[in-house]
N, CA, C and O atoms as a CHARMM CRD file, in Angstrom:
* protein
*
  300
    1    1 MET  N      0.64700  -1.30000   0.00200 PROA 1      0.00000
    2    1 MET  CA     0.01600  -0.01400  -0.10400 PROA 1      0.00000
    3    1 MET  C      0.88200   1.34700  -0.07100 PROA 1      0.00000
    4    1 MET  O      1.85600   1.42000   0.67800 PROA 1      0.00000
    5    2 THR  N      0.55200   2.28800  -0.79500 PROA 2      0.00000
    6    2 THR  CA     1.66200   3.41300  -0.74400 PROA 2      0.00000
    7    2 THR  C      0.97700   4.37200   0.26300 PROA 2      0.00000
    8    2 THR  O     -0.14400   4.20600   0.74500 PROA 2      0.00000
    9    3 LEU  N      1.81300   5.38700   0.50300 PROA 3      0.00000
   10    3 LEU  CA     1.52100   6.04200   1.16100 PROA 3      0.00000
   11    3 LEU  C      0.18500   7.05700   1.03800 PROA 3      0.00000
   12    3 LEU  O     -0.36700   7.53400   2.03000 PROA 3      0.00000
   13    4 VAL  N     -0.20600   7.28300  -0.23100 PROA 4      0.00000
   14    4 VAL  CA    -1.34700   7.97100  -0.55100 PROA 4      0.00000
   15    4 VAL  C     -2.55200   6.85100  -0.32600 PROA 4      0.00000
   16    4 VAL  O     -3.60300   7.13500   0.24900 PROA 4      0.00000
   17    5 GLU  N     -2.29100   5.71300  -0.78900 PROA 5      0.00000
   18    5 GLU  CA    -3.48800   4.84900  -0.21600 PROA 5      0.00000
   19    5 GLU  C     -3.66400   4.74100   1.23600 PROA 5      0.00000
   20    5 GLU  O     -4.74700   4.61000   1.80600 PROA 5      0.00000
   21    6 LEU  N     -2.40900   4.81400   1.83100 PROA 6      0.00000
   22    6 LEU  CA    -2.74200   4.43200   3.32900 PROA 6      0.00000
   23    6 LEU  C     -3.55000   5.82300   3.93800 PROA 6      0.00000
   24    6 LEU  O     -4.54200   5.70300   4.65700 PROA 6      0.00000
   25    7 LYS  N     -3.02400   7.07100   3.57300 PROA 7      0.00000
   26    7 LYS  CA    -3.79200   7.80700   4.14000 PROA 7      0.00000
   27    7 LYS  C     -5.13100   7.86200   3.77900 PROA 7      0.00000
   28    7 LYS  O     -5.92600   8.22800   4.64400 PROA 7      0.00000
   29    8 LYS  N     -5.67000   7.48100   2.32500 PROA 8      0.00000
   30    8 LYS  CA    -6.96400   7.47900   2.01500 PROA 8      0.00000
   31    8 LYS  C     -7.69600   6.44100   2.73500 PROA 8      0.00000
   32    8 LYS  O     -8.88200   6.75500   2.84400 PROA 8      0.00000
   33    9 SER  N     -7.44200   5.42900   3.21200 PROA 9      0.00000
   34    9 SER  CA    -7.86600   4.25500   3.64200 PROA 9      0.00000
   35    9 SER  C     -7.91100   4.74900   5.27500 PROA 9      0.00000
   36    9 SER  O     -8.77100   4.11200   5.88400 PROA 9      0.00000
   37   10 ILE  N     -7.31500   5.55800   5.97300 PROA 10     0.00000
   38   10 ILE  CA    -7.46200   6.01900   7.22800 PROA 10     0.00000
   39   10 ILE  C     -8.46400   7.24700   7.11700 PROA 10     0.00000
   40   10 ILE  O     -9.22700   7.25300   8.08300 PROA 10     0.00000
   41   11 HSD  N     -8.63300   8.02700   6.44900 PROA 11     0.00000
   42   11 HSD  CA    -9.48400   9.08400   6.18800 PROA 11     0.00000
   43   11 HSD  C    -10.65400   8.63000   6.02100 PROA 11     0.00000
   44   11 HSD  O    -11.60400   9.20700   6.55000 PROA 11     0.00000
   45   12 GLU  N    -10.89200   7.11100   4.98500 PROA 12     0.00000
   46   12 GLU  CA   -12.39500   6.78100   5.02500 PROA 12     0.00000
   47   12 GLU  C    -12.39300   6.29200   6.37400 PROA 12     0.00000
   48   12 GLU  O    -13.28400   6.84700   7.01700 PROA 12     0.00000
   49   13 LYS  N    -11.77400   5.51600   7.00800 PROA 13     0.00000
   50   13 LYS  CA   -11.95600   4.82600   8.32100 PROA 13     0.00000
   51   13 LYS  C    -12.65000   5.71800   9.35500 PROA 13     0.00000
   52   13 LYS  O    -13.70900   5.41700   9.90500 PROA 13     0.00000
   53   14 ILE  N    -11.92100   6.90100   9.58100 PROA 14     0.00000
   54   14 ILE  CA   -12.22100   8.11200  10.32900 PROA 14     0.00000
   55   14 ILE  C    -13.62500   8.67900   9.96200 PROA 14     0.00000
   56   14 ILE  O    -14.41900   8.92900  10.86900 PROA 14     0.00000
   57   15 ASP  N    -13.77700   8.77800   9.35700 PROA 15     0.00000
   58   15 ASP  CA   -15.17400   9.38400   8.39800 PROA 15     0.00000
   59   15 ASP  C    -16.05900   8.49000   9.13200 PROA 15     0.00000
   60   15 ASP  O    -16.90000   8.88300   9.94100 PROA 15     0.00000
   61   16 GLU  N    -15.82700   7.18600   8.80100 PROA 16     0.00000
   62   16 GLU  CA   -17.18200   6.44200   9.06200 PROA 16     0.00000
   63   16 GLU  C    -17.36100   6.01100  10.69000 PROA 16     0.00000
   64   16 GLU  O    -18.27600   5.28300  11.07500 PROA 16     0.00000
   65   17 LEU  N    -16.19400   6.66200  11.69500 PROA 17     0.00000
   66   17 LEU  CA   -16.49300   6.24700  13.10500 PROA 17     0.00000
   67   17 LEU  C    -17.36100   7.28600  13.72700 PROA 17     0.00000
   68   17 LEU  O    -17.45500   8.44700  13.32800 PROA 17     0.00000
   69   18 ASP  N    -17.96700   6.77700  14.71000 PROA 18     0.00000
   70   18 ASP  CA   -18.74200   7.55500  15.69600 PROA 18     0.00000
   71   18 ASP  C    -18.45100   7.41200  17.17200 PROA 18     0.00000
   72   18 ASP  O    -19.29700   7.69900  18.01900 PROA 18     0.00000
   73   19 ASP  N    -17.35700   7.00800  17.44100 PROA 19     0.00000
   74   19 ASP  CA   -16.87700   6.85400  18.69000 PROA 19     0.00000
   75   19 ASP  C    -15.86700   7.66500  19.20500 PROA 19     0.00000
   76   19 ASP  O    -14.65800   7.45600  19.09900 PROA 19     0.00000
   77   20 GLN  N    -16.63300   8.98200  19.99700 PROA 20     0.00000
   78   20 GLN  CA   -15.67500  10.14500  19.92500 PROA 20     0.00000
   79   20 GLN  C    -14.53300   9.54800  20.97100 PROA 20     0.00000
   80   20 GLN  O    -13.39300   9.59100  20.50800 PROA 20     0.00000
   81   21 GLU  N    -14.63100   9.10900  22.03400 PROA 21     0.00000
   82   21 GLU  CA   -13.43000   8.43200  22.86300 PROA 21     0.00000
   83   21 GLU  C    -12.03400   8.14600  22.11000 PROA 21     0.00000
   84   21 GLU  O    -10.91000   8.59500  22.33500 PROA 21     0.00000
   85   22 PHE  N    -12.55200   7.14000  21.02500 PROA 22     0.00000
   86   22 PHE  CA   -11.69100   6.49200  20.23700 PROA 22     0.00000
   87   22 PHE  C    -10.93000   7.77400  19.16400 PROA 22     0.00000
   88   22 PHE  O     -9.72400   7.71500  18.92700 PROA 22     0.00000
   89   23 LEU  N    -11.60200   8.63300  18.71900 PROA 23     0.00000
   90   23 LEU  CA   -11.32900   9.26100  17.83500 PROA 23     0.00000
   91   23 LEU  C    -10.47800  10.64600  18.75700 PROA 23     0.00000
   92   23 LEU  O     -9.63300  11.35000  18.20400 PROA 23     0.00000
   93   24 GLU  N    -10.86000  10.81500  20.07300 PROA 24     0.00000
   94   24 GLU  CA    -9.89900  11.80500  20.65800 PROA 24     0.00000
   95   24 GLU  C     -8.77500  11.34200  21.07800 PROA 24     0.00000
   96   24 GLU  O     -7.81000  12.07200  21.30100 PROA 24     0.00000
   97   25 ILE  N     -8.76800   9.86400  21.25800 PROA 25     0.00000
   98   25 ILE  CA    -7.33100   9.09200  21.42400 PROA 25     0.00000
   99   25 ILE  C     -6.23000   9.31300  20.01000 PROA 25     0.00000
  100   25 ILE  O     -5.03000   9.58300  20.05500 PROA 25     0.00000
  101   26 VAL  N     -7.06600   9.10400  18.83500 PROA 26     0.00000
  102   26 VAL  CA    -6.25100   9.30000  17.68300 PROA 26     0.00000
  103   26 VAL  C     -5.92500  10.84000  17.50100 PROA 26     0.00000
  104   26 VAL  O     -4.89000  11.11100  16.89300 PROA 26     0.00000
  105   27 GLU  N     -6.50200  11.59100  17.84500 PROA 27     0.00000
  106   27 GLU  CA    -6.26400  13.11200  17.85200 PROA 27     0.00000
  107   27 GLU  C     -5.02000  13.52400  18.73300 PROA 27     0.00000
  108   27 GLU  O     -4.21100  14.37500  18.36500 PROA 27     0.00000
  109   28 THR  N     -4.92800  12.72600  20.13400 PROA 28     0.00000
  110   28 THR  CA    -4.11200  12.98000  20.92000 PROA 28     0.00000
  111   28 THR  C     -2.71700  12.37800  20.18100 PROA 28     0.00000
  112   28 THR  O     -1.62600  12.94600  20.22600 PROA 28     0.00000
  113   29 MET  N     -2.95500  11.27800  19.58700 PROA 29     0.00000
  114   29 MET  CA    -1.78000  10.41000  19.05900 PROA 29     0.00000
  115   29 MET  C     -1.06500  11.27300  18.01300 PROA 29     0.00000
  116   29 MET  O      0.15000  11.47200  18.05200 PROA 29     0.00000
  117   30 VAL  N     -1.91000  11.79200  17.04300 PROA 30     0.00000
  118   30 VAL  CA    -1.54800  13.06900  16.06900 PROA 30     0.00000
  119   30 VAL  C     -0.82900  14.32300  16.45000 PROA 30     0.00000
  120   30 VAL  O      0.23600  14.77800  16.03200 PROA 30     0.00000
  121   31 ARG  N     -1.64400  14.75700  17.31700 PROA 31     0.00000
  122   31 ARG  CA    -0.97800  16.02800  17.96000 PROA 31     0.00000
  123   31 ARG  C      0.20600  15.80500  18.98400 PROA 31     0.00000
  124   31 ARG  O      0.88000  16.76600  19.35300 PROA 31     0.00000
  125   32 ASN  N      0.36700  14.94500  19.28700 PROA 32     0.00000
  126   32 ASN  CA     1.68500  14.35800  19.91000 PROA 32     0.00000
  127   32 ASN  C      2.58600  13.64900  19.12800 PROA 32     0.00000
  128   32 ASN  O      3.41100  13.00400  19.77500 PROA 32     0.00000
  129   33 LYS  N      2.67200  13.57700  17.75100 PROA 33     0.00000
  130   33 LYS  CA     3.51100  12.29300  17.38500 PROA 33     0.00000
  131   33 LYS  C      5.03000  13.35400  17.41500 PROA 33     0.00000
  132   33 LYS  O      5.27000  14.54200  17.19900 PROA 33     0.00000
  133   34 GLY  N      5.81300  12.14000  17.81100 PROA 34     0.00000
  134   34 GLY  CA     7.08400  12.55900  18.09700 PROA 34     0.00000
  135   34 GLY  C      7.27900  13.12000  19.59600 PROA 34     0.00000
  136   34 GLY  O      8.42400  13.50500  19.83200 PROA 34     0.00000
  137   35 LYS  N      6.49400  13.21200  20.48000 PROA 35     0.00000
  138   35 LYS  CA     6.52400  13.16900  21.90300 PROA 35     0.00000
  139   35 LYS  C      6.39500  11.74900  22.37100 PROA 35     0.00000
  140   35 LYS  O      7.08100  11.41400  23.33600 PROA 35     0.00000
  141   36 ILE  N      5.71700  11.00600  21.88900 PROA 36     0.00000
  142   36 ILE  CA     4.89400   9.70400  22.40400 PROA 36     0.00000
  143   36 ILE  C      6.40600   8.88500  22.51400 PROA 36     0.00000
  144   36 ILE  O      7.29600   8.95100  21.66600 PROA 36     0.00000
  145   37 PHE  N      6.44200   8.23700  23.56700 PROA 37     0.00000
  146   37 PHE  CA     7.39400   7.35400  23.88000 PROA 37     0.00000
  147   37 PHE  C      8.94200   8.06000  24.18100 PROA 37     0.00000
  148   37 PHE  O      9.87100   7.25200  24.16800 PROA 37     0.00000
  149   38 GLN  N      9.25100   9.33200  24.42000 PROA 38     0.00000
  150   38 GLN  CA     9.98700  10.05700  24.24800 PROA 38     0.00000
  151   38 GLN  C     10.34900   9.67600  25.97200 PROA 38     0.00000
  152   38 GLN  O      9.41700   9.92000  26.73900 PROA 38     0.00000
  153   39 ILE  N     11.44400   9.18700  26.50800 PROA 39     0.00000
  154   39 ILE  CA    11.92300   9.28400  27.63400 PROA 39     0.00000
  155   39 ILE  C     12.79100  10.38500  28.23400 PROA 39     0.00000
  156   39 ILE  O     13.77800  10.75900  27.60200 PROA 39     0.00000
  157   40 PRO  N     12.36800  11.14100  29.87800 PROA 40     0.00000
  158   40 PRO  CA    13.12300  12.61800  30.04400 PROA 40     0.00000
  159   40 PRO  C     14.62000  11.82200  30.41600 PROA 40     0.00000
  160   40 PRO  O     14.83200  10.71500  30.91200 PROA 40     0.00000
  161   41 GLU  N     15.61100  12.97900  29.91100 PROA 41     0.00000
  162   41 GLU  CA    16.95100  12.74800  30.19700 PROA 41     0.00000
  163   41 GLU  C     16.81200  12.39800  31.76600 PROA 41     0.00000
  164   41 GLU  O     17.29600  11.27600  31.91400 PROA 41     0.00000
  165   42 GLU  N     16.39300  12.85300  32.87100 PROA 42     0.00000
  166   42 GLU  CA    16.26100  12.04400  33.99300 PROA 42     0.00000
  167   42 GLU  C     16.12300  10.88400  34.39800 PROA 42     0.00000
  168   42 GLU  O     16.67900  10.21800  35.27000 PROA 42     0.00000
  169   43 HSD  N     15.17600  10.66900  33.54600 PROA 43     0.00000
  170   43 HSD  CA    14.81100   9.11600  33.61300 PROA 43     0.00000
  171   43 HSD  C     15.85200   8.20500  32.84400 PROA 43     0.00000
  172   43 HSD  O     16.30200   7.22700  33.44000 PROA 43     0.00000
  173   44 LEU  N     16.21600   8.45100  31.68100 PROA 44     0.00000
  174   44 LEU  CA    17.37500   8.09800  31.18500 PROA 44     0.00000
  175   44 LEU  C     18.32700   7.54600  31.96400 PROA 44     0.00000
  176   44 LEU  O     18.68400   6.37100  32.05200 PROA 44     0.00000
  177   45 ALA  N     18.90900   9.05500  32.82700 PROA 45     0.00000
  178   45 ALA  CA    20.04900   9.10100  33.73500 PROA 45     0.00000
  179   45 ALA  C     20.00500   7.67400  34.91500 PROA 45     0.00000
  180   45 ALA  O     20.91500   6.90300  35.21900 PROA 45     0.00000
  181   46 GLY  N     18.61500   7.72300  35.37000 PROA 46     0.00000
  182   46 GLY  CA    18.26200   6.36600  36.22200 PROA 46     0.00000
  183   46 GLY  C     18.29500   4.86200  35.40000 PROA 46     0.00000
  184   46 GLY  O     18.76200   3.77600  35.74200 PROA 46     0.00000
  185   47 ILE  N     17.72300   5.21600  34.40300 PROA 47     0.00000
  186   47 ILE  CA    17.83600   3.67000  33.72400 PROA 47     0.00000
  187   47 ILE  C     19.73500   3.47200  33.24700 PROA 47     0.00000
  188   47 ILE  O     20.30000   2.37800  33.23100 PROA 47     0.00000
  189   48 ARG  N     20.19000   4.36900  33.01700 PROA 48     0.00000
  190   48 ARG  CA    21.52800   4.22000  32.85300 PROA 48     0.00000
  191   48 ARG  C     22.15800   3.34500  34.20400 PROA 48     0.00000
  192   48 ARG  O     22.68600   2.23300  34.21100 PROA 48     0.00000
  193   49 GLN  N     21.91200   4.21100  35.23700 PROA 49     0.00000
  194   49 GLN  CA    22.50000   3.72800  36.47900 PROA 49     0.00000
  195   49 GLN  C     22.38400   2.43600  36.84100 PROA 49     0.00000
  196   49 GLN  O     23.32000   1.65900  37.02800 PROA 49     0.00000
  197   50 GLY  N     21.09600   2.18100  36.95100 PROA 50     0.00000
  198   50 GLY  CA    20.49400   0.97900  37.13500 PROA 50     0.00000
  199   50 GLY  C     21.08100  -0.07000  35.86200 PROA 50     0.00000
  200   50 GLY  O     21.22600  -1.20300  36.32200 PROA 50     0.00000
  201   51 GLU  N     21.27600  -0.02800  35.09500 PROA 51     0.00000
  202   51 GLU  CA    21.90700  -0.91500  34.15200 PROA 51     0.00000
  203   51 GLU  C     23.64200  -1.13700  34.55700 PROA 51     0.00000
  204   51 GLU  O     24.35600  -2.13400  34.45300 PROA 51     0.00000
  205   52 GLN  N     23.89800   0.08800  34.99200 PROA 52     0.00000
  206   52 GLN  CA    25.36600   0.03500  35.53800 PROA 52     0.00000
  207   52 GLN  C     25.49300  -1.00200  36.76500 PROA 52     0.00000
  208   52 GLN  O     26.42600  -1.79900  36.86800 PROA 52     0.00000
  209   53 ASP  N     24.53400  -0.89700  37.59100 PROA 53     0.00000
  210   53 ASP  CA    24.44900  -1.23900  39.32900 PROA 53     0.00000
  211   53 ASP  C     24.33100  -2.88300  38.61200 PROA 53     0.00000
  212   53 ASP  O     25.18900  -3.72100  38.89100 PROA 53     0.00000
  213   54 ILE  N     23.34800  -3.16000  37.81400 PROA 54     0.00000
  214   54 ILE  CA    23.25000  -4.58900  37.51000 PROA 54     0.00000
  215   54 ILE  C     24.60400  -5.22700  36.66700 PROA 54     0.00000
  216   54 ILE  O     24.79100  -6.43900  36.78100 PROA 54     0.00000
  217   55 LYS  N     25.52000  -4.44900  35.84900 PROA 55     0.00000
  218   55 LYS  CA    26.94500  -4.62500  35.43800 PROA 55     0.00000
  219   55 LYS  C     27.61400  -5.16900  36.74800 PROA 55     0.00000
  220   55 LYS  O     28.06800  -6.30800  36.85600 PROA 55     0.00000
  221   56 ASN  N     27.61800  -4.21800  37.72500 PROA 56     0.00000
  222   56 ASN  CA    28.39900  -4.32500  38.92800 PROA 56     0.00000
  223   56 ASN  C     27.77300  -5.19200  39.64000 PROA 56     0.00000
  224   56 ASN  O     28.27100  -5.24800  40.76400 PROA 56     0.00000
  225   57 GLY  N     26.82600  -5.96300  39.48400 PROA 57     0.00000
  226   57 GLY  CA    26.05700  -6.77600  40.69300 PROA 57     0.00000
  227   57 GLY  C     25.57200  -6.12300  41.69200 PROA 57     0.00000
  228   57 GLY  O     25.64300  -6.74900  42.74900 PROA 57     0.00000
  229   58 ASP  N     25.00900  -4.89100  41.76800 PROA 58     0.00000
  230   58 ASP  CA    24.68900  -4.06700  42.73600 PROA 58     0.00000
  231   58 ASP  C     23.30600  -4.12300  42.67900 PROA 58     0.00000
  232   58 ASP  O     22.73200  -3.12100  42.25000 PROA 58     0.00000
  233   59 PHE  N     22.54700  -5.22700  43.07200 PROA 59     0.00000
  234   59 PHE  CA    21.37700  -5.57400  42.90200 PROA 59     0.00000
  235   59 PHE  C     20.75500  -6.43000  43.95200 PROA 59     0.00000
  236   59 PHE  O     21.58600  -7.10200  44.56300 PROA 59     0.00000
  237   60 PHE  N     19.30300  -6.61500  44.39100 PROA 60     0.00000
  238   60 PHE  CA    18.86500  -7.94000  45.02300 PROA 60     0.00000
  239   60 PHE  C     18.24000  -8.71900  44.05800 PROA 60     0.00000
  240   60 PHE  O     17.98400  -8.18100  42.98100 PROA 60     0.00000
  241   61 THR  N     17.92200  -9.97400  44.25100 PROA 61     0.00000
  242   61 THR  CA    17.34600 -10.90800  43.90700 PROA 61     0.00000
  243   61 THR  C     15.71500 -10.70700  44.04600 PROA 61     0.00000
  244   61 THR  O     15.50600  -9.89000  44.94300 PROA 61     0.00000
  245   62 MET  N     14.70500 -11.10000  43.55600 PROA 62     0.00000
  246   62 MET  CA    13.29500 -11.26900  43.61500 PROA 62     0.00000
  247   62 MET  C     13.24900 -11.85800  45.14100 PROA 62     0.00000
  248   62 MET  O     12.80300 -11.15200  46.04500 PROA 62     0.00000
  249   63 GLU  N     13.73500 -13.19700  45.39000 PROA 63     0.00000
  250   63 GLU  CA    14.09400 -14.01300  46.42600 PROA 63     0.00000
  251   63 GLU  C     14.47200 -13.21700  47.72300 PROA 63     0.00000
  252   63 GLU  O     13.91400 -13.29500  48.81800 PROA 63     0.00000
  253   64 GLU  N     15.50500 -12.45800  47.37900 PROA 64     0.00000
  254   64 GLU  CA    16.08900 -11.72800  48.41100 PROA 64     0.00000
  255   64 GLU  C     15.42300 -10.42600  48.88000 PROA 64     0.00000
  256   64 GLU  O     15.70600  -9.90500  49.95900 PROA 64     0.00000
  257   65 LEU  N     14.65300  -9.99800  48.14100 PROA 65     0.00000
  258   65 LEU  CA    13.64400  -8.81500  48.16400 PROA 65     0.00000
  259   65 LEU  C     12.85300  -9.57700  48.90700 PROA 65     0.00000
  260   65 LEU  O     12.89800  -9.12700  50.05100 PROA 65     0.00000
  261   66 GLU  N     12.09400 -10.57400  48.84400 PROA 66     0.00000
  262   66 GLU  CA    10.81700 -11.07700  49.42300 PROA 66     0.00000
  263   66 GLU  C     11.44600 -11.33700  50.87300 PROA 66     0.00000
  264   66 GLU  O     10.82800 -10.82500  51.80800 PROA 66     0.00000
  265   67 LYS  N     12.40400 -11.94500  51.12300 PROA 67     0.00000
  266   67 LYS  CA    13.13000 -12.15600  52.26300 PROA 67     0.00000
  267   67 LYS  C     13.02100 -11.04500  53.35500 PROA 67     0.00000
  268   67 LYS  O     12.47600 -11.06500  54.45800 PROA 67     0.00000
  269   68 ARG  N     13.83100  -9.90600  52.58600 PROA 68     0.00000
  270   68 ARG  CA    13.95500  -8.54100  53.43200 PROA 68     0.00000
  271   68 ARG  C     12.55600  -8.11900  53.77200 PROA 68     0.00000
  272   68 ARG  O     12.30100  -7.66600  54.88800 PROA 68     0.00000
  273   69 TYR  N     11.56900  -8.26600  52.76500 PROA 69     0.00000
  274   69 TYR  CA    10.18300  -7.30400  53.14500 PROA 69     0.00000
  275   69 TYR  C      9.57500  -8.16300  53.92400 PROA 69     0.00000
  276   69 TYR  O      8.83300  -7.58800  54.72100 PROA 69     0.00000
  277   70 GLU  N      9.58700  -9.73900  54.06000 PROA 70     0.00000
  278   70 GLU  CA     8.87600 -10.35900  55.00600 PROA 70     0.00000
  279   70 GLU  C      9.44100 -10.12300  56.42000 PROA 70     0.00000
  280   70 GLU  O      8.78800 -10.33700  57.44100 PROA 70     0.00000
  281   71 LYS  N     10.86300  -9.60800  56.39400 PROA 71     0.00000
  282   71 LYS  CA    11.52100  -9.49700  58.01400 PROA 71     0.00000
  283   71 LYS  C     11.41100  -8.14000  58.27900 PROA 71     0.00000
  284   71 LYS  O     11.55700  -7.81400  59.45700 PROA 71     0.00000
  285   72 TRP  N     11.14200  -7.09600  57.29600 PROA 72     0.00000
  286   72 TRP  CA    10.70300  -5.83500  57.60400 PROA 72     0.00000
  287   72 TRP  C      9.23000  -6.04400  58.05300 PROA 72     0.00000
  288   72 TRP  O      8.98100  -5.42900  59.09000 PROA 72     0.00000
  289   73 LEU  N      8.12300  -6.79600  57.51000 PROA 73     0.00000
  290   73 LEU  CA     6.93700  -6.75300  58.16700 PROA 73     0.00000
  291   73 LEU  C      6.76100  -7.49600  59.38100 PROA 73     0.00000
  292   73 LEU  O      5.66500  -7.44700  59.93900 PROA 73     0.00000
  293   74 LYS  N      7.72500  -8.19900  59.87800 PROA 74     0.00000
  294   74 LYS  CA     7.63100  -8.68100  61.31200 PROA 74     0.00000
  295   74 LYS  C      8.30900  -7.88100  62.42600 PROA 74     0.00000
  296   74 LYS  O      7.93000  -7.87800  63.59800 PROA 74     0.00000
  297   75 ASP  N      9.45800  -7.13400  61.88600 PROA 75     0.00000
  298   75 ASP  CA     9.56700  -5.96000  62.80500 PROA 75     0.00000
  299   75 ASP  C      8.64900  -5.00400  63.24100 PROA 75     0.00000
  300   75 ASP  O      9.00300  -4.11900  64.01900 PROA 75     0.00000
């Protein structure tokens, strides 16, 4: 399907829709194109730090965390 055909197909489907909530979602997606899935730099820094911690072995397994949590609940 060419770009022109795709646009025409989308226009036709939208013209047939009567679901306001769905159309608002589509409008938000189109309005925010390029902004969706952009991770803020401060979050990326945290992700990078977490990756480095994992490489350094500085983390708890789920089992270790559950044991600590159980102990914390008892105290």
